[in-house]
DOFITOR-183842 format. One record per residue (C-alpha): residue in three letters; x, y, z. Coordinates in steps of 0.02 Angstrom, whole numbers, padded with zeros to 5 digits, always signed. Each point is the difference from the previous one (the first is absolute). Layout:
# DOFITOR-183842
AlaXYZ/...
***
This chain:
# DOFITOR-183842
Val-00880+00555-00533/Gln+00166-00051-00053/Phe+00155-00059+00094/Val+00198-00016-00053/Glu+00094-00110+00123/Ser+00174-00026+00008/Gly+00150-00047+00107/Gly-00002-00171-00009/Gly+00143-00119-00052/Met+00089-00165+00053/Val+00080+00009+00180/Gln+00085-00141+00114/Pro-00083-00050+00154/Gly+00022+00147+00140/Gly+00002+00122-00128/Ser-00099+00170-00035/Leu-00117+00088-00119/Arg-00091+00152-00027/Leu-00156-00006-00099/Ser-00070+00163-00062/Cys-00182+00034-00064/Val-00060+00139-00109/Ala-00183+00019+00016/Tyr-00103+00108-00148/Gly-00180+00025-00017/Phe-00076+00032+00166/Ser+00039+00083+00171/Phe+00135-00102+00067/Ser+00012+00117+00152/Trp-00180-00043+00044/Ser+00012-00189-00023/Asp+00057-00138+00094/Met+00121-00118-00090/Thr+00071-00182-00003/Trp+00146-00072-00040/Val-00042-00182-00071/Arg+00089-00158-00079/Gln-00031-00132-00097/Ala+00114-00148-00006/Pro-00003-00146-00154/Gly-00150-00091+00030/Glu-00063+00077+00140/Gly-00129+00143+00023/Pro+00020+00166+00050/Glu+00052+00042+00180/Trp-00014+00170+00081/Ile+00156+00034+00089/Ala+00014+00195+00053/Arg-00138+00128+00016/Ser+00024+00191+00027/Thr-00150+00102+00062/Thr-00026+00171-00063/Gly+00104+00078+00156/Gly+00159-00115-00040/Glu-00044-00131+00131/Gly+00065-00171-00065/His-00095-00174+00027/Tyr+00093-00165-00037/Ala-00026-00187-00040/Asp+00088-00119+00131/Ser+00103-00071-00130/Val+00085+00167-00024/Lys-00018+00092+00157/Gly+00172+00057+00080/Arg+00098-00007-00164/Phe-00114+00117-00128/Thr-00064+00170+00019/Ile-00106+00110-00099/Ser-00008+00182-00023/Arg-00066+00130-00121/Glu+00045+00175-00066/Asn-00175+00072-00036/Gly+00079+00162-00086/Arg+00074-00113-00137/Asn-00145-00136+00001/Ile+00132-00129+00045/Leu-00016-00161+00112/Tyr+00153-00085+00061/Leu+00034-00180+00058/Glu+00165-00028+00101/Met+00041-00180+00026/Asn+00151-00057+00085/Ser+00055-00181+00069/Leu-00080-00067-00164/Lys-00021-00203-00011/Pro-00041-00097-00153/Glu-00184-00006+00044/Asp-00006+00183-00030/Thr+00033-00050-00176/Ala-00162+00072-00119/Leu-00074+00134-00105/Tyr-00037+00156+00123/Tyr-00121+00129-00051/Cys-00085+00141+00090/Ala-00187+00023+00007/Lys-00138+00145+00051/Gly-00084-00035+00143/Tyr-00023-00189+00069/Gly-00006-00053-00177/Leu+00112-00152-00060/Glu-00026+00032-00171/Arg+00168+00028-00110/Val-00020+00153-00112/Gly+00190+00033-00032/Gln+00131-00098-00082/Gly+00070-00056+00184/Thr+00190-00021+00040/Gln+00066-00173+00030/Val+00100-00034+00150/Thr+00103-00163-00001/Val+00094-00053+00153/Ser+00120-00136-00041/Ser+00171-00048+00045/
***
C-alpha cells in the first residue's frame, strides 16, 4: 500500500485548496478511504471518509466546508477545502479504510494571514 498526496500549500484565511491522493498497491475502488490531518503537537484526526460508493462522512470540525470525492478509475481521492481557517493548519494525508496511520509523505496545509 502506498499513497502520494499533493495539493497543499499556504493560503490566507477564507481561501481554498484541493488535495489529491493517488493510491497504489490495493483495490482502491473496493476500499473506504479516509483523509486524516495532524497538527504540530497533536494526534491524528480523521476529517473525512469516503465509502466505496462515494458517500462522504465528515468530522464536525470540517462539515460544510470540506468535500471528499474519489475517482475510482484512476485510484485518486480528493479533498476540496473551502473557507479555510488557521486551525486547519496541519499535515494532511490519506489512509485506507478507517486507519489513521500515515504511509505517504502527506501534504502540508498552512492557513495564515
